[in-house]
N, C-alpha and C positions, 0 to 999 in steps of 0.2 A: 760770836759773842764771847766775852771773857768768862772763864770758870772761876769759882771761889777756890780758896786753897784747900779746904777740908770738907766742905759740903756745898752742894749746889742748891741755890734757892731762887726760884723764879715765880713771880706772881702771874698767874693766868686769869684773865677776867673772862668768864663765860656767863652769858646772860641767858636765863631761862625765860623764854618769851612765847606767848601765843599771839601771833599777828592777826590782822583782820582777815587774812587769807587762810592758809593751811595751818593747823595747830602743829607745832614742832615738838619733837622729842627733846629731852634735856640736852643742852649744848649744841643741838643741830643748827640752830639759827646762826650762831656765831662761828661754829667750827666746821661746817661742811658746805658743799656747793648746793645750797637750797634751790628749789624751783624758781624762786624770785631772783636768783643770781645766775643760774646755769644758762639761761637763754641769751645772755649778752656778754660780750668780751670787752674789757677796758682797753682802749687804744691810747688814751692820753689823759693826763690831769694838767690843768692850768690853774695854779694857785695864785691868788692875788690877796695878800693878807697885810693888815695893819696891826702892828704890835703896840699895845699900850703897856709900856714897861712899868708904869707907876702902879698898875692894878693887876699885872700878870695876865691880862685878858687879850684876846685876839678877836678881830672881826674882819670879814671879807668874804671871799667866794672861792669855790672850786668849780671850774668848768670841766665837765666830764664829756669826753668823746668816746663813743662805744660803737661796736659792730654787733649786729644781731647774728647769732650763730645757730639758733634753733627757734622753732615757732614761739612767739612771744607768750609768756605766761600772763596771768591776770594782774601782775604787779612787778615792780622793780624795787629791790631791796637796797637801801643805803644804811651805812653804819656810822654812828657818831656817839661818842661816850656822853653819858647823861650830864656831865658837868658843862657841856656845851649844848646849843640847840640850833636847829635849822629854822631860819626865818621865812624863807620862801625858795621856790624852785621855778625857774623860767625855762621854757623850751619853745623854740620857734615863736617867740614873742608872747607866749601864753603862760600865765601863772598856773602851775599845777597844784592840785590838791595833795597835801602831805598828811599822812597819818602815821603815828608812831607810838611806841611804848618802850620805855627803858632806853636802850641804846640803838634800837633798830627802827628805821622809818621805811614806809612804803609809798611809792608813787603808783597810782592805779589808773591813770588816764594818759592818753596820747600815744600809746603803744599798740593799740588794736590795729590789726592789719599788717603790722611789720613782719617781714619774712627774712629768712636767712640771707645774708648779703647786704641787707639794708644797714644804714648807720644813722646815728642820732647824736645830738649835742644838747646838753642842758647845763644850766648854771645854778649851783646851789649856794645860796647866801646863808651865812651863819655867824654866830658870835658866842662868846663865853670865855671862861677862865679854865684852862686845862688843869687836871688833877696834878698836884705836886708829888713828885716822886719821893718816896720815903727812904729808899735804899737803891738809888740808881747805880749801875744800870740793870740790876736784877729785878726791880719792880719799875714799871714804866711811869712816865709822866714828865712834867716840867721840872727842870733843875735850875734853881736860882741861887746865886751867891754873889760875891764881889771879888775883884782881883786885889792885888796887894796895895793898890792906890785907892781902894774904896769904890772903884767904878763897877757898874752893873756887869754881871757875867751870867748868861743864861743859855740853856740849850734844851733840846728835846731828846729823851731816850725812850723809845717805844717798842723795842724788840720784845717779843713774847706776847705783847698785847696788840700791837699794830698801830697803824697811822690813824685809826679812828679815834685815838686819844686826843688828836688835835685838828683833824679836818675830816669832813664827810667823804666817805669813799666806799669801795667794795673791800671790806676788811677780810680778805680771804687769800691765803698763801698761794692758792692755785690759779690766780689771775694777776698778771703784772701789766702795768701800762707800758707801752712800747716807748714812750717818751714822756717827759715831764717838764713843765715850765714853772719856775718858782719866783714869784714877785713879792719881795719882802720890804715893807716900809717901816723904818725905825727912826727914833730921834737922831738927828744929825750929831755926829761925834761918835756914834757907835757903828760898828760894821756888822752886817747881817750876811752870814755865809750859808750857802745851800749846796746841794749836790751838783755835779757837773761843772760847766764852765760859766764864768761871769760874762754876761752879754751886755750889761749896761748898768750905769749908776747915775741917778738923777737926784739932785737936791732941790727941794721946793720949800721955801720958808725954813722951818725948823725941823723938817724931816728929810730923810734920804731913802730912796727906793733902789734896791739892788735886784737885778733880774738874772737868774741862773737858769741854765738849760741843760737837760739830760737827754742825750740822743740815743740811749740804749735802754732796753727793758730793765726795770728796776723793781725790786720787792717793795711793797708799800711800807713795810716796817723799816726800810732803809732810808726813806725820805725824811729829811730832818732840817733843822736850822741851828745855828750858833749865833749868839749876839754878844758883842763885847768890844773892848778897846783893843783891836787886833792890829798887828803889823804883819806885813806880807813880803815874801820873796819867792822867786821861782828859779827853776833849773830845768835842764833837759837831760833825759836818759836816752842813749843810743840803743834802742831796743830792737827786738826781733821783727817788728813791723814798722820800723822807722823811728823818728824822734818822738819820744813820749814826754809830754810836759809834766813837770813835778812842781806842785805849788804847796807852800807852807804858810799857814796862818796861826800865829801864836800871840799870846798876850805880850805887850811891849816889854814887860819886865822879864820875860822868859827868852827873849831873842838870842842872847849870847849862848846860853846853855842849850837851846833848841838847835841852833846851827851845828853844834857839836854832836848832840844826840841823834839828830836826823841824818847825819852823814851816812848812816847804815842803809839808807833807802836804796842807793844805787847798787851796792853789792847784793842787797836783798833781791832787788829786781833781776839782776843778772842770774842769781841762783835760781829763783823761782821760774824764770823764763826757760832756763836750761833744763830744769827738772820737771816742770808742770805745764810748759807751753807759754805762748805769748800772753802778756797782760791783757785781760779781756775787754778793756774799756778805753782804747786809745783815743776814740772820738771825744770822750769826756775828760781825759787826763787822770792823773793821780793827785790826790790832795790829802794832806795830813793836817789836822786841826786840833789845837789846844781845846780840851773839853773839861767842864767842871765835874766830871765823873771818870771812872777808871778807863773806859774804852768801849768802842762799838764799831762794827764793820760797815758803817754807813758808806754805801757805794760811792766811789770817787770823792768821798769827803770823810775819810777815816777819823774817828774820834780818838784822841790821845790824852790820857790822864794818868800816866804811870809815874808822875812826879820826877821825871828825868833820872830815873834809877835803872840800873841793870836788873835783869830777872823780873820777877813779878813783885812790884813795889819793893824792890831790894832783896827779895827772897828767891831761893831756888826751889821750885816745886819738886824737882827730881832729887834733891839732896845729894847731888853728885858733884857740884861745882860747875858743871857745864852750863846749867841754866843761868849762871851769872855772867856768861860771856856775851849775852845779847839782851836787848830790851824786849821782854816778852810781848808787851802790848803792840809795839810796832810790827813785830813779826807775825803774831797770831792774827791780829785784826786785818793786816794786809793780806795774809794768806786767804782770808775769806773772799777776797775779790775773785779768786778762782772757784772756791768751793763755798757756796752760800749765796754769792751774788751772781756770778755767771751761771753756775750750776746750783739750782735751788730745789729743795725738797717740796714736792707738791703739797704734802701734808706734814704738819709738825711731828707726826709719829716717826718720820724718817729723818729727824734732825741729825742723827748720827752721820749722815752723808756729809753735811757741811761742817759739823763740829769734829767728827773723826778724822776726815781728810785734812782739815785745817790744823788740828792738833798735831797731825803727823808732819805738817809743813814746818813746825818748830824743829822736829828731828832732822828734816831735810836741810833747813838752814844751818843747824848745828854741824851737819856733815860738811856743808860748803865752807863753814868757818873754821872748824876744828878737826875735821877728818872723820872717817867712818867709825873708828873705834870709840871716839868721844861721843859721837851722836848716838851710838847704840847704848852707851852707858846712860845717856840722858833718857832714852826711851825706856830702858830697864828700870831706871829710878822712879819712873812715874807709876809703877805698879802699886806703890804705897798709897796712892790716892784713890785707887779703884775700890769701890765698896761692894759690888755685886749685890746690891740691895733689891733691885728689880730689873726686868729686861731693859736693854738699851733701846730697843724699838718700842714706841708707845702704841696706844690704841688709836686706830684711824677715826676720823670725824669726831674727835673728842678734845681737841686742843691739848693733846697729850704728847709731850716730847720724850717720854720715857725717862729712864734714869739719867741723872747727871753724869753717869759713866759713859754717856754718848761722846764725851770728849776723849778721855784717855783709854777707855776700853775700846771705843771705836777706832782710835789710832792703833791699838794693838792688833785689831783685826787686820788692818792694812799692813802692819809690820810683819805679822805672821804669814800673810800672803806673799810678801816680799821674800821671806825666808824660804818658804816652800817652793816658790818659783826658782830660787837659787840662781838668778841671772839678773844682776842689777841693770844691765843695759836694757833688757827686755822689760823689766819692771818700770823703769822711768819712761820708757817708750809707751808703756801702757797708760801711765798717768797723763802723758801728753795726748794720747789717743782719746782718753776720757774727756779731757778738756776740749778737744776738737769735736768729738762726737756729740757732746751735750752742751756745746757752746750756747749760752743765753737761753737755756731750756729749763723747764720744770720737770723733775724726774721723781720716780719712786725708787724705793730700795730694790725692787725687782729689776728695774732697768739697769741699775749699777751692778747688781749681782750677776745678771745674765751676761752683761758685757765682759766682766772680769773672767767669768768662766770660759767664755768663747775666746777672748783674746789670749788668755794664759794657756789655753789647752788643758786646763785642769779643772776638775769638778770640786768647787769649794762650797757646794750647797749645804753639806752637813756642818761645815765650819760656820757659815752665816747663820744657820738655824740655831746652833748652840750658843754662839756668842752674842747674837743680836736679839733673839726671841726667848731666851731663857737666861735666868740670872746666875745659875750655878756654873762654877768653873769645872771643866772635866778633870778628873783625878786619874793619874797614871798608877795602876796597880802593878806590883812587881812580885814575881814568884821564882825562887831559885829551883832549878831543875837539875837533873843529872848532867845535862849538856850545857847548861848556862843559865840564862834568865828568861823568863816568859813575861810578857806584858799584855795588859788589856786596859781599855778606857772604862772608867766607871763614873758615876755621878753625872751622867750625860744622856743625851737623846739616844734612842735605839739606832744602831748602825753607825754611830759616830766613828769616823775613821781618819782623823787628821794625822798626817805624817808628823813625826817629831824628831828633831835633831837632839841627840843626847851627847853628853860629854863623858868620855872614859877617863881613867887615870892619866894624868899628864895633859888634861884638857884636849885630848884627841877627840874630834867630832865625827860622829857617824849618824846615820838615819835608821829609825825603826818605823814600823807601820802597824801600830796597835789598832784593834777594832773593838768596839764596845761589845761586851759579853762573850768574847772569844779570845782565848790565850794564844799569843803568837810568840814563838821562841826566838831567842838570840843567843849565839854561842859566846857568851862572856859571863864569867861568874864574879867579877870584881865589882867595885863600887861604881854606880852609874847615877848620873843626875841629868835632869832635863836642862837643855840649853836655856839660859836666862832670857833669850830673845823670844821665848814662848810664854804665854800666859796660861799656866796650868796650875792645878792645886795639889798639895800634899794631903790636905783634908778638905772636905767640901767648903767652898767659899773662901779658902785661904790661899793666896798666891804662893807658889813654891819658888825656892831658889832666888829670893830677892837679893 
């Protein structure tokens, strides 16, 4: 997802609910794998939706295919925001009783006797008008506007809240459908775009139905739609796994400038595949879509709304000039295909995984485009955005993504690991190994931390602990001695021992090995400063050497 320039704002909708089964603790019904969720695993969603563009309402169904993975509980939980309502649920030809309160519904019949390994299929019929987004993409909901010719243009932005904002589902990050079919019916003359590949287009009377198919696992918050007067062209990228289809859907009025702006996609793909591994969704292709909001990492249907400007809406977040050499939204949101879409945090608390690595993909692309020195300036320049207001890692089972620093402070964690490894060949091999190891998987921070420690042969445990789970920046204390300078880390966790590259007069670089609470000597009495490629403080909470 896109960060704001100076502060991060995300509306999280957490419903406090006591169901007719077990009474839940605050946030647990929406934010954790409740007993009514844990016994079944989503295999597929099949949406069949009619859009009433005159009233902003939708009606239709979601057919849920699931597998039983534990002894069935006394109920099955479905989630659908209060602005919409479930009309009925059919399973094996029988209409099931549905009970609900707020945004959570329960089905309590038809599952008795089901055992692990069994599967079931039910169709949920529903209708309603989704909540309108007030500040997309940072708050979720329906976005409706018009194009330059006055034609309707609308789309769904639901990251942070989830797909329950517009269709009934298991609204839980820790379970992804293995495949999705999206059948969208809209007034003829409009195009309805979904994730994956277009499988069919049928016009009946004054409506047209578009059918899209996703053949890979997909986060529920990535499932989306775009509706408008779109034009389309396609291309092919000779990728690491063979030909990769590239599809572009833009408003007709934007085609000329879009063809110029989107030319970056092929060099971007070449860069990312070289540094991070093959594009993760060859079966579904890559698609870039004009959106009526800034941007979003919708899998195989990336939302673009950067106004065809370089940088972030024409501005450079790093204040170095390097950020104006590329279109931030194309690069950042496409980087999420690797981290966020293929590799997904099981709990929002570990959002740093997808946002930190993806923010670092900006630095990687800048390196491919402008060289290592320029890309490092870009990374250094983003220190100014880091607030150190609270820990990067959030609280588990609480819909808590932690600080907005999970973007740029998260990226600095990765950058400092690269510096300490001091071997770019091995570092980029590690990124590719992460992409391969956790391909299409749900992960925890511990999974990623353990893998990096093992692959690098270095113990970054204290670094992860300090930078992810504490808000304070470690401060390097200096003390002049008879033989030179002594150092130790302060304002940090006990035992913090991150190696640090320092710059001597003449910008000569060398390494020191400070430890928290223990002075370590170095035989140099002159002026010394921390390498700007490290995020450390001169005073608590203030980055040094910007």
